[in-house]
Steps between C-alpha positions, in 0.01 A plus 500: 500500500841660480588730207663327203714616208338462156574630151294711262553522125401813309605631160772237471657587836495295818488657846524359850223607738384403847150354540326488839205254481348660812467839327234589241579466131502881471824512703668263250370706206642816654841329531476396133412860406813626672710266283322520166314831497173325404222667701296250706176600324654407161694196622420134436694243703451151358447223754390141468140501389472864403600855602598624846218716640515744791295262716682179396583273795869408480428177688303374200777605261760321718807688366840335535842655554667573168176477302475736199189711431434660162401869516311660212438872464642819352741673732432856587756739638701339776480665841750784502753526779470817708675806355706521817610195703271410790651598832400345831491706819790314664728590205439877510702776658332750733424752225341246268308346788347833604396575144356154439300482820319825430255326262334155513512276193232441237370186333535425128176459305498151345207574271178633654627431855464857624200384707730261688790745531280772651344251743842368615637850558193602701509182712866565574375782727411226755833440680342252742420275204866486402595409858243219498627372165857493627398316819319217325397475136267240343606376156345634184395862456596614855855369445518677164384825662760473778778438246383791284490749789841382621650548152343848473674602822843376384536676165485850359375394154144424395405140572353266239231298686501200264490236774223678689272549199549133410404398853199738494371353174556147628306572820222700326464403131270800441813717485636283215211597270613575148401804297205449268567502123470855369571648846808685383832472324628238747206276420572534127862401555409175668328571828598635838368516853186707553468795737359402841324673789731632774231468770449133407877454522502667844224268630647182353849582626360569846310172489820314411668645808238363741726214608791729592543466879414807701713708735501429869400765753724634776415203722523245220124493449334434164795287394266265314315777315547584132644832386217598265242428770694719743600805299282513186164348588207690644172371633168633376179476702188506283153570645188428291169657607175432318333827399162336450496300824648712782418229755730251321827451694811648345736267316867549599794342318878544501737484204881512465598760240830590330381835372237774531321598181429856394203505260503781245159637404388838375454613859850405619765773512707376796636158597309490828170549314579208270598276792175574684306434178667159481441421867132598516218421261174323422469136396215264427483154659239259622347597834420206733245719674313608186565183301595699190769722351542821700723807515771502767734776617860378505739681735865391516773625729856388580524301824876462449737745332838360383832686507487522118162597354454455125242716323380399152370781287241313290580672168407212270137400452322264261296685236212287372436721199849441362551161671844583643676663791534878486700744709327755725689826444337699781733703724495368858724668757680283754665609829865455593386459863191290564292466816356146475296535818224624272464149353555308827229332708392695810673241719835530321471879481459514878817292548710711261371848576713583811836422339383645168419837654823504697706419190343792315600733786853353508537546122421872537762533774758321284429737216553796735831359618618458140419865433688610811807291410502646151486854635774422751719348228447801275597736784833331571804699369687350206874438542760452232774237495719709732219527754430871432141613522364617166224750433156350437345541160316828482217328314459233766211516747578718803613293795345530843662745741554242770527129547178507695319652204657243269354214698159648560199319363292757307163356590338548841254235397782247471597580862146431616479172312836338570854543623631851516791556268519871567773677696704181546787338318367201310634160599604242244199382298550142615426609858162637399420197283574258783279694738219534248525130411442400862202734530345367182579138588307538826188600307491197271208271575614154621303324223670709231845462658462121498402499130840497325487690169180690575490879479528645850366844411284484188706791365668430166747662261516431127825318409445349152282540191449298181359711218347415162557718197278478194134474403461122458468243775696231311780730388682807625797522732555450873741704714596458865557780751657452844560757773874548551485475877297180480762331285802600708359506853555138600863382521382167641364391165776336291317570176416860578655781300837600635621854548467770764159551653338810348435799724176481699369799304579335165157414358620423146443169325673262258339440162560150362424495127640149438881545489480880510512632858460869584404735782131593507423819701234461770309802370433313176316211670167668432562456126450124556136548600371426149274700276661401168714246322812591699617292799213443745531346846379140487644322808598698809698359793460669838721425800390544860687794649772388743489613861859629504 
């Protein structure tokens, strides 16, 4: 049905508003809120036969153009206009543009929606997803996500995700749960939406994207595949062996997974330990050989590694003694670079190992070249506006005595392992990258190369984190963190953050605390490992390291 114009009457005033029968009732309530200032959780819209509910089907209401709806509810404070007018990128001069593009935008908290805001910011670190959404977008939540990311890329002000949160609650009613009476000042004032779990939001949002068409390979292959299956889904092979009947054949099963869990017990200090604890264990099941319950050893390994590997730090557990979920405060360190070959099946490890080893060697050589270029740049004389050579700063590091010294790699080991960068003038970095890319490409196993969206190396770098702050599982605050280079590194993604690509040595991050965005130094990442009520890593997103 096409949108129609209707009227609403509130506090003696009549307003015109557009009603789209194909959209959920929450969208209409949000439009009414913008006009009247009555918050949706305190709003009653009178319709024939009762009150408009969030899940009311407009087709049963059968609204007509020009129809008047009575709105009851006390108005709160109307949404305030921004202190400074919103400016779009195309309207800015060069100076304003450079300043604006230095920082991505935040998302306004609409009342306990920090779980959603942090999840959306972290998922924005997947530029391929934004390309897929632009190519072809199913209706519903995927369309709302595409529109939100597009809007975030076009403005310099914080974005209010009203339409997206309405679509999320329509698709997954669990996120529309209201606060329990006595659960805080908002509940006393007439209700409000309850805090939700960011990991559950991540999983449900990923599930909703399963119909987004995938990206085609270089030869047009995998055109019928789905994006989530390509880039975000791994495959787990599970082997069950009966401890009490060694002669019983092993049971092997395969499962598609969207995440890897990291269990947190008293023995876990590092992420890898927790992952292995989740992958391996003992279970009891009926043995066909023994005809009774028996103990089995369960061993799980990844038979497919996706480009984007999600790790769930299982920080919330059900406590029977108190009959509620509780947070596990234990400090668990996580790596910024992760070798997933340790959790791969022997067959997959064998396919990935040649290119994985070569990439590690190449990364060392690239680091050496960056050092050499920095020394060379520091050794160059400084000229003033007239072209006169100026004296170097006496406090600056002493330059090399010759150009040969300036371009000499300091490590003999690096010469033995890879290309020599010593005693030669370095070529443009793109020349090395092209050459290295061809060498690495030749080592990729044909099966892996044909699997669009699969990790080609098993080597990952951390690009996004969702943290939880607080002691309670059903409360607290969620914050998103995204690596700067991950957010700016893909100009092909229309919804990606604009701005110049950070330097390759820039390891700093963005901190997204709802609408407050700031720089988060890389050296502070270890403070997110947990150990108290402060922000603790909850969902980690790793990206397979690129070949070039």
